[in-house]
C-alpha angles and dihedrals in degrees: 000000000000118000135194131205113225092191088067106055114154114220131173116235123215091277091055094253117137115236126186114234134179114231096161101102094039091048092046090053092047091051093045093051094048101033111148096190144012092267092058091045092050090047093054092052091050092048092049090056096041126020092203109087136173115259101228121157089254093048091046088052093048094047096046094045092057096037089055091046100046109020137073120252096257091057091046088054091050093052092046088049091050091050093046091049090056090047091053091053091068 
Protein backbone atom coordinates (compact mmCIF):
# COMPACT_ATOMS: atom_id res chain seq x y z
CA UNK A 1 0.00 0.00 0.00
CA UNK A 2 1.18 3.51 -0.79
CA UNK A 3 2.08 5.78 2.10
CA UNK A 4 2.72 9.48 2.51
CA UNK A 5 4.68 11.28 5.19
CA UNK A 6 2.79 14.34 6.39
CA UNK A 7 5.85 15.58 8.24
CA UNK A 8 7.49 16.18 4.85
CA UNK A 9 5.10 18.34 2.85
CA UNK A 10 6.87 20.44 0.23
CA UNK A 11 5.43 23.94 -0.08
CA UNK A 12 6.61 26.91 -2.11
CA UNK A 13 7.28 30.09 -0.19
CA UNK A 14 6.60 33.55 -1.58
CA UNK A 15 9.96 33.52 -3.37
CA UNK A 16 9.08 30.27 -5.13
CA UNK A 17 11.53 28.21 -3.09
CA UNK A 18 10.28 24.83 -1.89
CA UNK A 19 10.40 24.30 1.86
CA UNK A 20 9.54 21.12 3.75
CA UNK A 21 7.02 21.55 6.57
CA UNK A 22 5.46 19.19 9.10
CA UNK A 23 1.67 19.38 9.27
CA UNK A 24 1.13 15.96 10.86
CA UNK A 25 0.40 16.97 14.47
CA UNK A 26 -1.69 20.01 13.55
CA UNK A 27 -3.68 18.02 11.02
CA UNK A 28 -4.16 15.17 13.49
CA UNK A 29 -5.57 17.65 16.03
CA UNK A 30 -7.87 19.21 13.42
CA UNK A 31 -9.23 15.78 12.47
CA UNK A 32 -9.57 14.76 16.12
CA UNK A 33 -11.55 17.89 17.01
CA UNK A 34 -13.92 17.56 14.05
CA UNK A 35 -14.18 13.77 13.71
CA UNK A 36 -17.58 12.76 12.45
CA UNK A 37 -17.14 9.05 13.08
CA UNK A 38 -14.93 6.51 14.80
CA UNK A 39 -12.89 5.92 11.65
CA UNK A 40 -11.83 9.59 11.52
CA UNK A 41 -11.17 9.58 15.27
CA UNK A 42 -8.93 6.50 15.00
CA UNK A 43 -7.14 7.93 11.97
CA UNK A 44 -6.34 11.13 13.89
CA UNK A 45 -4.81 9.15 16.76
CA UNK A 46 -2.65 7.11 14.37
CA UNK A 47 -1.54 10.24 12.51
CA UNK A 48 -0.61 11.96 15.75
CA UNK A 49 1.68 9.07 16.67
CA UNK A 50 3.13 8.48 13.19
CA UNK A 51 3.18 11.03 10.34
CA UNK A 52 3.51 8.27 7.74
CA UNK A 53 0.03 7.05 6.79
CA UNK A 54 -1.45 4.70 4.23
CA UNK A 55 -2.93 6.53 1.27
CA UNK A 56 -6.26 4.73 1.01
CA UNK A 57 -9.20 6.41 -0.67
CA UNK A 58 -10.81 7.04 2.72
CA UNK A 59 -7.63 8.44 4.29
CA UNK A 60 -7.15 10.68 1.25
CA UNK A 61 -10.71 11.97 1.72
CA UNK A 62 -10.19 12.64 5.45
CA UNK A 63 -6.87 14.40 4.87
CA UNK A 64 -8.02 16.62 2.03
CA UNK A 65 -11.30 17.61 3.68
CA UNK A 66 -9.45 18.96 6.74
CA UNK A 67 -6.56 20.43 4.78
CA UNK A 68 -9.04 22.39 2.66
CA UNK A 69 -10.95 23.45 5.76
CA UNK A 70 -8.04 24.51 7.99
CA UNK A 71 -4.97 25.25 5.84
CA UNK A 72 -3.91 27.93 3.38
CA UNK A 73 -3.92 27.25 -0.35
CA UNK A 74 -0.14 26.87 -0.60
CA UNK A 75 -0.27 24.04 1.96
CA UNK A 76 -3.25 22.46 0.20
CA UNK A 77 -1.20 22.43 -3.00
CA UNK A 78 1.75 20.85 -1.20
CA UNK A 79 -0.41 18.04 0.18
CA UNK A 80 -2.06 17.47 -3.20
CA UNK A 81 1.39 17.34 -4.85
CA UNK A 82 2.57 14.83 -2.25
CA UNK A 83 -0.44 12.59 -2.90
CA UNK A 84 -0.11 12.93 -6.67
CA UNK A 85 3.60 12.10 -6.48
CA UNK A 86 2.78 8.87 -4.66
CA UNK A 87 0.07 8.10 -7.23
CA UNK A 88 2.56 8.54 -10.08
CA UNK A 89 4.94 6.00 -8.52
CA UNK A 90 2.46 3.17 -9.22
